[in-house]
RODO-2510 file (C-alpha; in nm, 4 decimals, decimal comma):
residues 73
     n   res          X          Y          Z
     1     m    11,4578    -7,0609    -6,4883
     2     g    11,1305    -6,8225    -6,3050
     3     h    10,9922    -6,5718    -6,5092
     4     v    10,8424    -6,2591    -6,3219
     5     n    10,6858    -5,9581    -6,4500
     6     m    10,7337    -5,6388    -6,5365
     7     t    10,5714    -5,3468    -6,6361
     8     i    10,6668    -5,0308    -6,9173
     9     t    10,4933    -4,7854    -6,9625
    10     i    10,3941    -4,6532    -7,3727
    11     p    10,2341    -4,4160    -7,5830
    12     e     9,8230    -4,4688    -7,5288
    13     e     9,8179    -4,4765    -7,9676
    14     l    10,1377    -4,7860    -7,9752
    15     r     9,7754    -4,9375    -7,6920
    16     k     9,5781    -4,8915    -7,9864
    17     r     9,7148    -5,0866    -8,2137
    18     i     9,9008    -5,3393    -8,0172
    19     r     9,4934    -5,3846    -7,8954
    20     k     9,4333    -5,4777    -8,2449
    21     i     9,6317    -5,6861    -8,3704
    22     k     9,5211    -6,0842    -8,1911
    23     g     9,7135    -6,3477    -8,1752
    24     v    10,0964    -6,2305    -8,1016
    25     n    10,2425    -6,3132    -7,7781
    26     w    10,3150    -5,9151    -7,6823
    27     s    10,5525    -6,0394    -7,4319
    28     e    10,7501    -6,3038    -7,5954
    29     v    10,8586    -6,0399    -7,8354
    30     a    10,9472    -5,7185    -7,5921
    31     r    11,1351    -6,0269    -7,4363
    32     r    11,3324    -6,0798    -7,7814
    33     a    11,3766    -5,6750    -7,8328
    34     f    11,4790    -5,6292    -7,4254
    35     e    11,7448    -5,8941    -7,5463
    36     e    11,8882    -5,7762    -7,8488
    37     e    11,8807    -5,4103    -7,7098
    38     l    12,0939    -5,5914    -7,3849
    39     k    12,3145    -5,7924    -7,6761
    40     r    12,3826    -5,4310    -7,8823
    41     i    12,5089    -5,2643    -7,5262
    42     e    12,6717    -5,5555    -7,4114
    43     r    12,9101    -5,5930    -7,7185
    44     q    12,8973    -5,1922    -7,6801
    45     i    13,0806    -5,2140    -7,3717
    46     a    13,3323    -5,4810    -7,4584
    47     a    13,4435    -5,3482    -7,7668
    48     e    13,4908    -5,0130    -7,5190
    49     e    13,6699    -5,2581    -7,2931
    50     m    13,8639    -5,3990    -7,5192
    51     d    14,0055    -5,0207    -7,6960
    52     r    14,0684    -4,9215    -7,2909
    53     l    14,2655    -5,2325    -7,2031
    54     r    14,4251    -5,1449    -7,5843
    55     t    14,5155    -4,8087    -7,4733
    56     k    14,6817    -4,9336    -7,1336
    57     s    14,8975    -5,1334    -7,2686
    58     k    15,0478    -4,9252    -7,5018
    59     g    15,4270    -4,9603    -7,4588
    60     w    15,3870    -5,3304    -7,3326
    61     s    15,5788    -5,5376    -7,5574
    62     g    15,5562    -5,9277    -7,5226
    63     v    15,9524    -5,9527    -7,6340
    64     e    16,0522    -5,7837    -7,3720
    65     e    15,8480    -5,9476    -7,1074
    66     i    15,9341    -6,2627    -7,1816
    67     r    16,3275    -6,1222    -7,1268
    68     k    16,2912    -6,0180    -6,8301
    69     w    16,1109    -6,3358    -6,6872
    70     r    16,4386    -6,5019    -6,8831
    71     d    16,7102    -6,2363    -6,6788
    72     s    16,5310    -6,3260    -6,3538
    73     q    16,5738    -6,7064    -6,3701
***
């Protein structure tokens, strides 16, 4: 899997604090933070989609669908 560069903007004060700390792979820290936030957002989207489908399917009955299918045979 390839990598791409990305530029982000952070407050100057945060940049100063980061520069004081040596031996930390800040790119890896940022990657992990992005990944965790993406997972959180994706879970939220999935939950909203499940709620939408649940609401849409109210009134749907599996038993009725099976009966319709059997009766059509």
